[in-house]
PQR file of N, CA, C, O and H, with PARSE charges and radii, in Angstrom:
ATOM      1  N   MET A   1       0.827  -1.185   0.000 -0.4000 1.5000
ATOM      2  CA  MET A   1       0.000   0.000   0.000 -0.0000 2.0000
ATOM      3  C   MET A   1       0.869   1.245   0.000  0.5500 1.7000
ATOM      4  O   MET A   1       1.806   1.371   0.788 -0.5500 1.4000
ATOM      5  N   SER A   2       0.548   2.133  -0.872 -0.4000 1.5000
ATOM      6  CA  SER A   2       1.277   3.399  -0.876 -0.0000 2.0000
ATOM      7  C   SER A   2       0.274   4.556  -0.767  0.5500 1.7000
ATOM      8  O   SER A   2      -0.704   4.637  -1.509 -0.5500 1.4000
ATOM      9  H   SER A   2      -0.213   2.031  -1.512  0.4000 1.0000
ATOM     10  N   PHE A   3       0.551   5.412   0.153 -0.4000 1.5000
ATOM     11  CA  PHE A   3      -0.293   6.587   0.346 -0.0000 2.0000
ATOM     12  C   PHE A   3       0.456   7.817  -0.152  0.5500 1.7000
ATOM     13  O   PHE A   3       1.661   7.961   0.053 -0.5500 1.4000
ATOM     14  H   PHE A   3       1.346   5.346   0.756  0.4000 1.0000
ATOM     15  N   ILE A   4      -0.269   8.669  -0.789 -0.4000 1.5000
ATOM     16  CA  ILE A   4       0.335   9.898  -1.275 -0.0000 2.0000
ATOM     17  C   ILE A   4       0.443  10.858  -0.104  0.5500 1.7000
ATOM     18  O   ILE A   4      -0.533  11.117   0.601 -0.5500 1.4000
ATOM     19  H   ILE A   4      -1.248   8.552  -0.955  0.4000 1.0000
ATOM     20  N   LYS A   5       1.631  11.374   0.087 -0.4000 1.5000
ATOM     21  CA  LYS A   5       1.814  12.336   1.168 -0.0000 2.0000
ATOM     22  C   LYS A   5       1.487  13.726   0.646  0.5500 1.7000
ATOM     23  O   LYS A   5       1.987  14.156  -0.394 -0.5500 1.4000
ATOM     24  H   LYS A   5       2.424  11.164  -0.486  0.4000 1.0000
ATOM     25  N   ILE A   6       0.647  14.404   1.383 -0.4000 1.5000
ATOM     26  CA  ILE A   6       0.221  15.744   1.000 -0.0000 2.0000
ATOM     27  C   ILE A   6       0.824  16.741   1.971  0.5500 1.7000
ATOM     28  O   ILE A   6       0.713  16.598   3.188 -0.5500 1.4000
ATOM     29  H   ILE A   6       0.241  14.054   2.228  0.4000 1.0000
ATOM     30  N   ASP A   7       1.455  17.737   1.414 -0.4000 1.5000
ATOM     31  CA  ASP A   7       2.035  18.793   2.229 -0.0000 2.0000
ATOM     32  C   ASP A   7       0.925  19.796   2.569  0.5500 1.7000
ATOM     33  O   ASP A   7       0.416  20.482   1.683 -0.5500 1.4000
ATOM     34  H   ASP A   7       1.545  17.853   0.425  0.4000 1.0000
ATOM     35  N   LYS A   8       0.557  19.877   3.839 -0.4000 1.5000
ATOM     36  CA  LYS A   8      -0.555  20.735   4.258 -0.0000 2.0000
ATOM     37  C   LYS A   8      -0.266  22.215   4.028  0.5500 1.7000
ATOM     38  O   LYS A   8      -1.201  23.001   3.873 -0.5500 1.4000
ATOM     39  H   LYS A   8       0.971  19.320   4.558  0.4000 1.0000
ATOM     40  N   SER A   9       0.984  22.607   4.003 -0.4000 1.5000
ATOM     41  CA  SER A   9       1.292  24.024   3.794 -0.0000 2.0000
ATOM     42  C   SER A   9       0.911  24.490   2.385  0.5500 1.7000
ATOM     43  O   SER A   9       0.679  25.681   2.177 -0.5500 1.4000
ATOM     44  H   SER A   9       1.743  21.968   4.129  0.4000 1.0000
ATOM     45  N   ASN A  10       0.842  23.575   1.420 -0.4000 1.5000
ATOM     46  CA  ASN A  10       0.437  23.941   0.065 -0.0000 2.0000
ATOM     47  C   ASN A  10      -1.076  24.127  -0.059  0.5500 1.7000
ATOM     48  O   ASN A  10      -1.547  24.764  -1.001 -0.5500 1.4000
ATOM     49  H   ASN A  10       1.031  22.608   1.589  0.4000 1.0000
ATOM     50  N   LEU A  11      -1.836  23.574   0.887 -0.4000 1.5000
ATOM     51  CA  LEU A  11      -3.288  23.660   0.818 -0.0000 2.0000
ATOM     52  C   LEU A  11      -3.836  24.958   1.400  0.5500 1.7000
ATOM     53  O   LEU A  11      -4.926  25.392   1.027 -0.5500 1.4000
ATOM     54  H   LEU A  11      -1.454  23.056   1.652  0.4000 1.0000
ATOM     55  N   VAL A  12      -3.100  25.574   2.299 -0.4000 1.5000
ATOM     56  CA  VAL A  12      -3.557  26.799   2.953 -0.0000 2.0000
ATOM     57  C   VAL A  12      -3.013  28.004   2.197  0.5500 1.7000
ATOM     58  O   VAL A  12      -1.808  28.126   1.976 -0.5500 1.4000
ATOM     59  H   VAL A  12      -2.214  25.222   2.602  0.4000 1.0000
ATOM     60  N   GLU A  13      -3.924  28.890   1.804 -0.4000 1.5000
ATOM     61  CA  GLU A  13      -3.499  30.086   1.089 -0.0000 2.0000
ATOM     62  C   GLU A  13      -3.010  31.128   2.079  0.5500 1.7000
ATOM     63  O   GLU A  13      -3.538  31.226   3.187 -0.5500 1.4000
ATOM     64  H   GLU A  13      -4.903  28.790   1.984  0.4000 1.0000
ATOM     65  N   PRO A  14      -2.012  31.902   1.695 -0.5600 1.5000
ATOM     66  CA  PRO A  14      -1.499  32.929   2.613  0.2800 2.0000
ATOM     67  C   PRO A  14      -2.545  34.002   2.875  0.5500 1.7000
ATOM     68  O   PRO A  14      -3.355  34.321   2.005 -0.5500 1.4000
ATOM     69  N   LYS A  15      -2.521  34.552   4.075 -0.4000 1.5000
ATOM     70  CA  LYS A  15      -3.455  35.605   4.478 -0.0000 2.0000
ATOM     71  C   LYS A  15      -3.104  36.895   3.747  0.5500 1.7000
ATOM     72  O   LYS A  15      -1.945  37.309   3.729 -0.5500 1.4000
ATOM     73  H   LYS A  15      -1.863  34.293   4.782  0.4000 1.0000
ATOM     74  N   VAL A  16      -4.101  37.522   3.149 -0.4000 1.5000
ATOM     75  CA  VAL A  16      -3.909  38.773   2.427 -0.0000 2.0000
ATOM     76  C   VAL A  16      -4.276  39.914   3.367  0.5500 1.7000
ATOM     77  O   VAL A  16      -5.327  39.881   4.007 -0.5500 1.4000
ATOM     78  H   VAL A  16      -5.042  37.186   3.164  0.4000 1.0000
ATOM     79  N   LYS A  17      -3.418  40.916   3.452 -0.4000 1.5000
ATOM     80  CA  LYS A  17      -3.695  42.065   4.300 -0.0000 2.0000
ATOM     81  C   LYS A  17      -4.632  43.018   3.562  0.5500 1.7000
ATOM     82  O   LYS A  17      -4.411  43.350   2.398 -0.5500 1.4000
ATOM     83  H   LYS A  17      -2.564  40.943   2.932  0.4000 1.0000
ATOM     84  N   THR A  18      -5.672  43.448   4.256 -0.4000 1.5000
ATOM     85  CA  THR A  18      -6.638  44.375   3.676 -0.0000 2.0000
ATOM     86  C   THR A  18      -6.069  45.784   3.708  0.5500 1.7000
ATOM     87  O   THR A  18      -5.789  46.336   4.771 -0.5500 1.4000
ATOM     88  H   THR A  18      -5.851  43.178   5.202  0.4000 1.0000
ATOM     89  N   THR A  19      -5.903  46.354   2.517 -0.4000 1.5000
ATOM     90  CA  THR A  19      -5.409  47.725   2.398 -0.0000 2.0000
ATOM     91  C   THR A  19      -6.427  48.538   1.591  0.5500 1.7000
ATOM     92  O   THR A  19      -7.212  47.962   0.838 -0.5500 1.4000
ATOM     93  H   THR A  19      -6.130  45.905   1.653  0.4000 1.0000
ATOM     94  N   PRO A  20      -6.424  49.842   1.735 -0.5600 1.5000
ATOM     95  CA  PRO A  20      -7.351  50.668   0.937  0.2800 2.0000
ATOM     96  C   PRO A  20      -7.157  50.486  -0.568  0.5500 1.7000
ATOM     97  O   PRO A  20      -8.121  50.545  -1.332 -0.5500 1.4000
ATOM     98  N   GLN A  21      -5.917  50.265  -0.990 -0.4000 1.5000
ATOM     99  CA  GLN A  21      -5.657  50.077  -2.423 -0.0000 2.0000
ATOM    100  C   GLN A  21      -6.292  48.770  -2.917  0.5500 1.7000
ATOM    101  O   GLN A  21      -6.894  48.746  -3.990 -0.5500 1.4000
ATOM    102  H   GLN A  21      -5.134  50.217  -0.370  0.4000 1.0000
ATOM    103  N   ASN A  22      -6.163  47.689  -2.144 -0.4000 1.5000
ATOM    104  CA  ASN A  22      -6.766  46.411  -2.537 -0.0000 2.0000
ATOM    105  C   ASN A  22      -8.285  46.518  -2.592  0.5500 1.7000
ATOM    106  O   ASN A  22      -8.920  45.981  -3.501 -0.5500 1.4000
ATOM    107  H   ASN A  22      -5.675  47.708  -1.272  0.4000 1.0000
ATOM    108  N   VAL A  23      -8.860  47.208  -1.624 -0.4000 1.5000
ATOM    109  CA  VAL A  23     -10.308  47.364  -1.584 -0.0000 2.0000
ATOM    110  C   VAL A  23     -10.785  48.191  -2.773  0.5500 1.7000
ATOM    111  O   VAL A  23     -11.791  47.853  -3.398 -0.5500 1.4000
ATOM    112  H   VAL A  23      -8.345  47.644  -0.886  0.4000 1.0000
ATOM    113  N   GLN A  24     -10.076  49.264  -3.090 -0.4000 1.5000
ATOM    114  CA  GLN A  24     -10.445  50.101  -4.241 -0.0000 2.0000
ATOM    115  C   GLN A  24     -10.361  49.303  -5.536  0.5500 1.7000
ATOM    116  O   GLN A  24     -11.256  49.389  -6.376 -0.5500 1.4000
ATOM    117  H   GLN A  24      -9.259  49.538  -2.583  0.4000 1.0000
ATOM    118  N   GLU A  25      -9.293  48.529  -5.702 -0.4000 1.5000
ATOM    119  CA  GLU A  25      -9.153  47.699  -6.904 -0.0000 2.0000
ATOM    120  C   GLU A  25     -10.292  46.698  -7.005  0.5500 1.7000
ATOM    121  O   GLU A  25     -10.846  46.495  -8.085 -0.5500 1.4000
ATOM    122  H   GLU A  25      -8.566  48.459  -5.019  0.4000 1.0000
ATOM    123  N   SER A  26     -10.642  46.080  -5.901 -0.4000 1.5000
ATOM    124  CA  SER A  26     -11.719  45.091  -5.900 -0.0000 2.0000
ATOM    125  C   SER A  26     -13.063  45.731  -6.223  0.5500 1.7000
ATOM    126  O   SER A  26     -13.846  45.179  -6.996 -0.5500 1.4000
ATOM    127  H   SER A  26     -10.192  46.245  -5.024  0.4000 1.0000
ATOM    128  N   ASN A  27     -13.333  46.892  -5.636 -0.4000 1.5000
ATOM    129  CA  ASN A  27     -14.601  47.578  -5.908 -0.0000 2.0000
ATOM    130  C   ASN A  27     -14.712  47.986  -7.368  0.5500 1.7000
ATOM    131  O   ASN A  27     -15.767  47.822  -7.981 -0.5500 1.4000
ATOM    132  H   ASN A  27     -12.697  47.341  -5.008  0.4000 1.0000
ATOM    133  N   GLU A  28     -13.645  48.509  -7.924 -0.4000 1.5000
ATOM    134  CA  GLU A  28     -13.674  48.910  -9.337 -0.0000 2.0000
ATOM    135  C   GLU A  28     -13.828  47.695 -10.253  0.5500 1.7000
ATOM    136  O   GLU A  28     -14.529  47.758 -11.263 -0.5500 1.4000
ATOM    137  H   GLU A  28     -12.788  48.642  -7.426  0.4000 1.0000
ATOM    138  N   ALA A  29     -13.174  46.597  -9.898 -0.4000 1.5000
ATOM    139  CA  ALA A  29     -13.303  45.382 -10.708 -0.0000 2.0000
ATOM    140  C   ALA A  29     -14.713  44.807 -10.610  0.5500 1.7000
ATOM    141  O   ALA A  29     -15.238  44.298 -11.600 -0.5500 1.4000
ATOM    142  H   ALA A  29     -12.604  46.546  -9.077  0.4000 1.0000
ATOM    143  N   LEU A  30     -15.328  44.879  -9.446 -0.4000 1.5000
ATOM    144  CA  LEU A  30     -16.713  44.434  -9.311 -0.0000 2.0000
ATOM    145  C   LEU A  30     -17.649  45.327 -10.126  0.5500 1.7000
ATOM    146  O   LEU A  30     -18.562  44.833 -10.788 -0.5500 1.4000
ATOM    147  H   LEU A  30     -14.901  45.292  -8.641  0.4000 1.0000
ATOM    148  N   PHE A  31     -17.425  46.629 -10.078 -0.4000 1.5000
ATOM    149  CA  PHE A  31     -18.271  47.567 -10.806 -0.0000 2.0000
ATOM    150  C   PHE A  31     -18.192  47.319 -12.307  0.5500 1.7000
ATOM    151  O   PHE A  31     -19.204  47.411 -13.002 -0.5500 1.4000
ATOM    152  H   PHE A  31     -16.683  47.030  -9.541  0.4000 1.0000
ATOM    153  N   ARG A  32     -17.024  47.012 -12.805 -0.4000 1.5000
ATOM    154  CA  ARG A  32     -16.818  46.747 -14.234 -0.0000 2.0000
ATOM    155  C   ARG A  32     -17.048  45.286 -14.609  0.5500 1.7000
ATOM    156  O   ARG A  32     -16.890  44.914 -15.772 -0.5500 1.4000
ATOM    157  H   ARG A  32     -16.202  46.938 -12.241  0.4000 1.0000
ATOM    158  N   ALA A  33     -17.421  44.453 -13.633 -0.4000 1.5000
ATOM    159  CA  ALA A  33     -17.683  43.026 -13.839 -0.0000 2.0000
ATOM    160  C   ALA A  33     -16.445  42.292 -14.353  0.5500 1.7000
ATOM    161  O   ALA A  33     -16.547  41.408 -15.204 -0.5500 1.4000
ATOM    162  H   ALA A  33     -17.549  44.755 -12.689  0.4000 1.0000
ATOM    163  N   LYS A  34     -15.275  42.665 -13.829 -0.4000 1.5000
ATOM    164  CA  LYS A  34     -14.038  41.984 -14.199 -0.0000 2.0000
ATOM    165  C   LYS A  34     -13.675  40.900 -13.193  0.5500 1.7000
ATOM    166  O   LYS A  34     -12.885  40.005 -13.493 -0.5500 1.4000
ATOM    167  H   LYS A  34     -15.192  43.383 -13.138  0.4000 1.0000
ATOM    168  N   LEU A  35     -14.259  40.985 -11.989 -0.4000 1.5000
ATOM    169  CA  LEU A  35     -14.051  39.978 -10.951 -0.0000 2.0000
ATOM    170  C   LEU A  35     -15.401  39.538 -10.409  0.5500 1.7000
ATOM    171  O   LEU A  35     -16.367  40.301 -10.418 -0.5500 1.4000
ATOM    172  H   LEU A  35     -14.900  41.713 -11.745  0.4000 1.0000
ATOM    173  N   THR A  36     -15.454  38.308  -9.941 -0.4000 1.5000
ATOM    174  CA  THR A  36     -16.644  37.855  -9.233 -0.0000 2.0000
ATOM    175  C   THR A  36     -16.513  38.260  -7.777  0.5500 1.7000
ATOM    176  O   THR A  36     -15.430  38.634  -7.326 -0.5500 1.4000
ATOM    177  H   THR A  36     -14.669  37.688  -9.933  0.4000 1.0000
ATOM    178  N   LEU A  37     -17.597  38.189  -7.052 -0.4000 1.5000
ATOM    179  CA  LEU A  37     -17.570  38.582  -5.647 -0.0000 2.0000
ATOM    180  C   LEU A  37     -16.588  37.726  -4.834  0.5500 1.7000
ATOM    181  O   LEU A  37     -15.812  38.286  -4.058 -0.5500 1.4000
ATOM    182  H   LEU A  37     -18.476  37.886  -7.419  0.4000 1.0000
ATOM    183  N   PRO A  38     -16.589  36.394  -4.980 -0.5600 1.5000
ATOM    184  CA  PRO A  38     -15.609  35.612  -4.215  0.2800 2.0000
ATOM    185  C   PRO A  38     -14.161  35.960  -4.561  0.5500 1.7000
ATOM    186  O   PRO A  38     -13.308  35.999  -3.675 -0.5500 1.4000
ATOM    187  N   ALA A  39     -13.879  36.212  -5.829 -0.4000 1.5000
ATOM    188  CA  ALA A  39     -12.519  36.561  -6.234 -0.0000 2.0000
ATOM    189  C   ALA A  39     -12.119  37.933  -5.703  0.5500 1.7000
ATOM    190  O   ALA A  39     -10.977  38.130  -5.290 -0.5500 1.4000
ATOM    191  H   ALA A  39     -14.572  36.180  -6.549  0.4000 1.0000
ATOM    192  N   ALA A  40     -13.047  38.877  -5.711 -0.4000 1.5000
ATOM    193  CA  ALA A  40     -12.762  40.214  -5.192 -0.0000 2.0000
ATOM    194  C   ALA A  40     -12.530  40.169  -3.686  0.5500 1.7000
ATOM    195  O   ALA A  40     -11.635  40.839  -3.170 -0.5500 1.4000
ATOM    196  H   ALA A  40     -13.976  38.718  -6.047  0.4000 1.0000
ATOM    197  N   ALA A  41     -13.328  39.389  -2.994 -0.4000 1.5000
ATOM    198  CA  ALA A  41     -13.156  39.248  -1.546 -0.0000 2.0000
ATOM    199  C   ALA A  41     -11.804  38.623  -1.217  0.5500 1.7000
ATOM    200  O   ALA A  41     -11.132  39.039  -0.273 -0.5500 1.4000
ATOM    201  H   ALA A  41     -14.055  38.845  -3.413  0.4000 1.0000
ATOM    202  N   LYS A  42     -11.418  37.639  -1.989 -0.4000 1.5000
ATOM    203  CA  LYS A  42     -10.127  36.992  -1.762 -0.0000 2.0000
ATOM    204  C   LYS A  42      -8.980  37.950  -2.068  0.5500 1.7000
ATOM    205  O   LYS A  42      -7.952  37.927  -1.391 -0.5500 1.4000
ATOM    206  H   LYS A  42     -11.964  37.301  -2.756  0.4000 1.0000
ATOM    207  N   HIS A  43      -9.154  38.789  -3.084 -0.4000 1.5000
ATOM    208  CA  HIS A  43      -8.116  39.740  -3.486 -0.0000 2.0000
ATOM    209  C   HIS A  43      -7.771  40.721  -2.367  0.5500 1.7000
ATOM    210  O   HIS A  43      -6.611  41.093  -2.191 -0.5500 1.4000
ATOM    211  H   HIS A  43      -9.990  38.807  -3.633  0.4000 1.0000
ATOM    212  N   CYS A  44      -8.791  41.135  -1.614 -0.4000 1.5000
ATOM    213  CA  CYS A  44      -8.511  42.115  -0.567 -0.0000 2.0000
ATOM    214  C   CYS A  44      -8.576  41.529   0.843  0.5500 1.7000
ATOM    215  O   CYS A  44      -8.548  42.283   1.816 -0.5500 1.4000
ATOM    216  H   CYS A  44      -9.734  40.832  -1.756  0.4000 1.0000
ATOM    217  N   GLY A  45      -8.662  40.230   0.973 -0.4000 1.5000
ATOM    218  CA  GLY A  45      -8.581  39.590   2.284 -0.0000 2.0000
ATOM    219  C   GLY A  45      -9.815  39.765   3.145  0.5500 1.7000
ATOM    220  O   GLY A  45      -9.707  39.856   4.368 -0.5500 1.4000
ATOM    221  H   GLY A  45      -8.685  39.618   0.183  0.4000 1.0000
ATOM    222  N   MET A  46     -10.978  39.814   2.531 -0.4000 1.5000
ATOM    223  CA  MET A  46     -12.230  39.962   3.267 -0.0000 2.0000
ATOM    224  C   MET A  46     -13.093  38.721   3.085  0.5500 1.7000
ATOM    225  O   MET A  46     -12.830  37.874   2.231 -0.5500 1.4000
ATOM    226  H   MET A  46     -11.066  39.740   1.538  0.4000 1.0000
ATOM    227  N   THR A  47     -14.132  38.638   3.912 -0.4000 1.5000
ATOM    228  CA  THR A  47     -15.145  37.612   3.673 -0.0000 2.0000
ATOM    229  C   THR A  47     -16.073  38.136   2.579  0.5500 1.7000
ATOM    230  O   THR A  47     -16.049  39.322   2.248 -0.5500 1.4000
ATOM    231  H   THR A  47     -14.346  39.325   4.606  0.4000 1.0000
ATOM    232  N   GLN A  48     -16.878  37.254   2.029 -0.4000 1.5000
ATOM    233  CA  GLN A  48     -17.795  37.676   0.976 -0.0000 2.0000
ATOM    234  C   GLN A  48     -18.830  38.666   1.516  0.5500 1.7000
ATOM    235  O   GLN A  48     -19.214  39.605   0.819 -0.5500 1.4000
ATOM    236  H   GLN A  48     -16.898  36.291   2.298  0.4000 1.0000
ATOM    237  N   LYS A  49     -19.274  38.458   2.740 -0.4000 1.5000
ATOM    238  CA  LYS A  49     -20.251  39.374   3.332 -0.0000 2.0000
ATOM    239  C   LYS A  49     -19.642  40.763   3.526  0.5500 1.7000
ATOM    240  O   LYS A  49     -20.293  41.768   3.239 -0.5500 1.4000
ATOM    241  H   LYS A  49     -18.962  37.695   3.306  0.4000 1.0000
ATOM    242  N   GLU A  50     -18.408  40.828   4.006 -0.4000 1.5000
ATOM    243  CA  GLU A  50     -17.727  42.114   4.163 -0.0000 2.0000
ATOM    244  C   GLU A  50     -17.555  42.804   2.814  0.5500 1.7000
ATOM    245  O   GLU A  50     -17.715  44.020   2.703 -0.5500 1.4000
ATOM    246  H   GLU A  50     -17.879  40.012   4.239  0.4000 1.0000
ATOM    247  N   MET A  51     -17.231  42.024   1.797 -0.4000 1.5000
ATOM    248  CA  MET A  51     -17.037  42.602   0.459 -0.0000 2.0000
ATOM    249  C   MET A  51     -18.346  43.149  -0.084  0.5500 1.7000
ATOM    250  O   MET A  51     -18.364  44.210  -0.708 -0.5500 1.4000
ATOM    251  H   MET A  51     -17.102  41.037   1.887  0.4000 1.0000
ATOM    252  N   LYS A  52     -19.452  42.430   0.149 -0.4000 1.5000
ATOM    253  CA  LYS A  52     -20.762  42.919  -0.291 -0.0000 2.0000
ATOM    254  C   LYS A  52     -21.087  44.258   0.356  0.5500 1.7000
ATOM    255  O   LYS A  52     -21.508  45.198  -0.318 -0.5500 1.4000
ATOM    256  H   LYS A  52     -19.437  41.568   0.656  0.4000 1.0000
ATOM    257  N   LEU A  53     -20.888  44.337   1.665 -0.4000 1.5000
ATOM    258  CA  LEU A  53     -21.187  45.582   2.378 -0.0000 2.0000
ATOM    259  C   LEU A  53     -20.304  46.727   1.892  0.5500 1.7000
ATOM    260  O   LEU A  53     -20.767  47.856   1.733 -0.5500 1.4000
ATOM    261  H   LEU A  53     -20.546  43.573   2.213  0.4000 1.0000
ATOM    262  N   THR A  54     -19.039  46.427   1.661 -0.4000 1.5000
ATOM    263  CA  THR A  54     -18.116  47.444   1.173 -0.0000 2.0000
ATOM    264  C   THR A  54     -18.510  47.901  -0.230  0.5500 1.7000
ATOM    265  O   THR A  54     -18.433  49.090  -0.540 -0.5500 1.4000
ATOM    266  H   THR A  54     -18.663  45.510   1.790  0.4000 1.0000
ATOM    267  N   PHE A  55     -18.929  46.971  -1.069 -0.4000 1.5000
ATOM    268  CA  PHE A  55     -19.323  47.313  -2.432 -0.0000 2.0000
ATOM    269  C   PHE A  55     -20.603  48.155  -2.439  0.5500 1.7000
ATOM    270  O   PHE A  55     -20.732  49.072  -3.250 -0.5500 1.4000
ATOM    271  H   PHE A  55     -18.992  46.005  -0.817  0.4000 1.0000
ATOM    272  N   TRP A  56     -21.547  47.854  -1.546 -0.4000 1.5000
ATOM    273  CA  TRP A  56     -22.753  48.679  -1.450 -0.0000 2.0000
ATOM    274  C   TRP A  56     -22.393  50.109  -1.059  0.5500 1.7000
ATOM    275  O   TRP A  56     -22.976  51.059  -1.580 -0.5500 1.4000
ATOM    276  H   TRP A  56     -21.443  47.109  -0.888  0.4000 1.0000
ATOM    277  N   GLU A  57     -21.441  50.267  -0.148 -0.4000 1.5000
ATOM    278  CA  GLU A  57     -20.976  51.610   0.227 -0.0000 2.0000
ATOM    279  C   GLU A  57     -20.315  52.304  -0.966  0.5500 1.7000
ATOM    280  O   GLU A  57     -20.509  53.500  -1.182 -0.5500 1.4000
ATOM    281  H   GLU A  57     -20.967  49.495   0.276  0.4000 1.0000
ATOM    282  N   PHE A  58     -19.534  51.545  -1.735 -0.4000 1.5000
ATOM    283  CA  PHE A  58     -18.894  52.081  -2.937 -0.0000 2.0000
ATOM    284  C   PHE A  58     -19.955  52.609  -3.905  0.5500 1.7000
ATOM    285  O   PHE A  58     -19.810  53.699  -4.458 -0.5500 1.4000
ATOM    286  H   PHE A  58     -19.377  50.573  -1.560  0.4000 1.0000
ATOM    287  N   LEU A  59     -21.020  51.833  -4.107 -0.4000 1.5000
ATOM    288  CA  LEU A  59     -22.085  52.249  -5.016 -0.0000 2.0000
ATOM    289  C   LEU A  59     -22.836  53.463  -4.495  0.5500 1.7000
ATOM    290  O   LEU A  59     -23.283  54.302  -5.277 -0.5500 1.4000
ATOM    291  H   LEU A  59     -21.138  50.947  -3.658  0.4000 1.0000
ATOM    292  N   LYS A  60     -22.977  53.560  -3.180 -0.4000 1.5000
ATOM    293  CA  LYS A  60     -23.717  54.665  -2.595 -0.0000 2.0000
ATOM    294  C   LYS A  60     -22.994  55.997  -2.790  0.5500 1.7000
ATOM    295  O   LYS A  60     -23.641  57.022  -3.003 -0.5500 1.4000
ATOM    296  H   LYS A  60     -22.614  52.879  -2.545  0.4000 1.0000
ATOM    297  N   TYR A  61     -21.671  55.996  -2.723 -0.4000 1.5000
ATOM    298  CA  TYR A  61     -20.904  57.238  -2.773 -0.0000 2.0000
ATOM    299  C   TYR A  61     -20.239  57.518  -4.118  0.5500 1.7000
ATOM    300  O   TYR A  61     -19.581  58.548  -4.264 -0.5500 1.4000
ATOM    301  H   TYR A  61     -21.145  55.163  -2.550  0.4000 1.0000
ATOM    302  N   ASN A  62     -20.388  56.643  -5.094 -0.4000 1.5000
ATOM    303  CA  ASN A  62     -19.801  56.857  -6.417 -0.0000 2.0000
ATOM    304  C   ASN A  62     -20.903  56.843  -7.467  0.5500 1.7000
ATOM    305  O   ASN A  62     -21.648  55.873  -7.606 -0.5500 1.4000
ATOM    306  H   ASN A  62     -20.922  55.806  -4.975  0.4000 1.0000
ATOM    307  N   GLU A  63     -20.981  57.928  -8.187 -0.4000 1.5000
ATOM    308  CA  GLU A  63     -21.992  58.055  -9.233 -0.0000 2.0000
ATOM    309  C   GLU A  63     -21.653  57.148 -10.420  0.5500 1.7000
ATOM    310  O   GLU A  63     -20.479  56.893 -10.688 -0.5500 1.4000
ATOM    311  H   GLU A  63     -20.376  58.715  -8.073  0.4000 1.0000
ATOM    312  N   PRO A  64     -22.668  56.662 -11.129 -0.5600 1.5000
ATOM    313  CA  PRO A  64     -22.402  55.889 -12.352  0.2800 2.0000
ATOM    314  C   PRO A  64     -21.710  56.769 -13.395  0.5500 1.7000
ATOM    315  O   PRO A  64     -21.997  57.961 -13.504 -0.5500 1.4000
ATOM    316  N   ASP A  65     -20.815  56.179 -14.142 -0.4000 1.5000
ATOM    317  CA  ASP A  65     -20.105  56.947 -15.170 -0.0000 2.0000
ATOM    318  C   ASP A  65     -20.482  56.463 -16.570  0.5500 1.7000
ATOM    319  O   ASP A  65     -19.687  56.547 -17.506 -0.5500 1.4000
ATOM    320  H   ASP A  65     -20.582  55.211 -14.053  0.4000 1.0000
ATOM    321  N   TYR A  66     -21.699  55.960 -16.693 -0.4000 1.5000
ATOM    322  CA  TYR A  66     -22.184  55.493 -17.985 -0.0000 2.0000
ATOM    323  C   TYR A  66     -23.578  56.058 -18.184  0.5500 1.7000
ATOM    324  O   TYR A  66     -24.214  56.512 -17.233 -0.5500 1.4000
ATOM    325  H   TYR A  66     -22.344  55.892 -15.933  0.4000 1.0000
ATOM    326  N   GLU A  67     -24.051  56.029 -19.424 -0.4000 1.5000
ATOM    327  CA  GLU A  67     -25.392  56.509 -19.733 -0.0000 2.0000
ATOM    328  C   GLU A  67     -26.269  55.329 -20.116  0.5500 1.7000
ATOM    329  O   GLU A  67     -25.880  54.499 -20.937 -0.5500 1.4000
ATOM    330  H   GLU A  67     -23.534  55.661 -20.196  0.4000 1.0000
ATOM    331  N   SER A  68     -27.447  55.257 -19.522 -0.4000 1.5000
ATOM    332  CA  SER A  68     -28.382  54.207 -19.897 -0.0000 2.0000
ATOM    333  C   SER A  68     -29.370  54.762 -20.905  0.5500 1.7000
ATOM    334  O   SER A  68     -29.671  55.955 -20.909 -0.5500 1.4000
ATOM    335  H   SER A  68     -27.763  55.932 -18.855  0.4000 1.0000
ATOM    336  N   GLU A  69     -29.857  53.906 -21.735 -0.4000 1.5000
ATOM    337  CA  GLU A  69     -30.767  54.338 -22.802 -0.0000 2.0000
ATOM    338  C   GLU A  69     -32.179  54.428 -22.312  0.5500 1.7000
ATOM    339  O   GLU A  69     -33.077  54.777 -23.078 -0.5500 1.4000
ATOM    340  H   GLU A  69     -29.612  52.936 -21.732  0.4000 1.0000
TER
END
């Protein structure tokens, strides 16, 4: 019998520090639909719920820069 040895350090992703720049990048990418919510949350080191709340605040204080028909 042979068991594959798995290195546990490869399974855990490093913790990302939440910075204003990361949050701004994530919010802009969400607004332009370049990132999904889980990917944006991971990018700035937040939970998905925190990212949702932050994105709602982003939408509240930033006007749309496009014209709808």
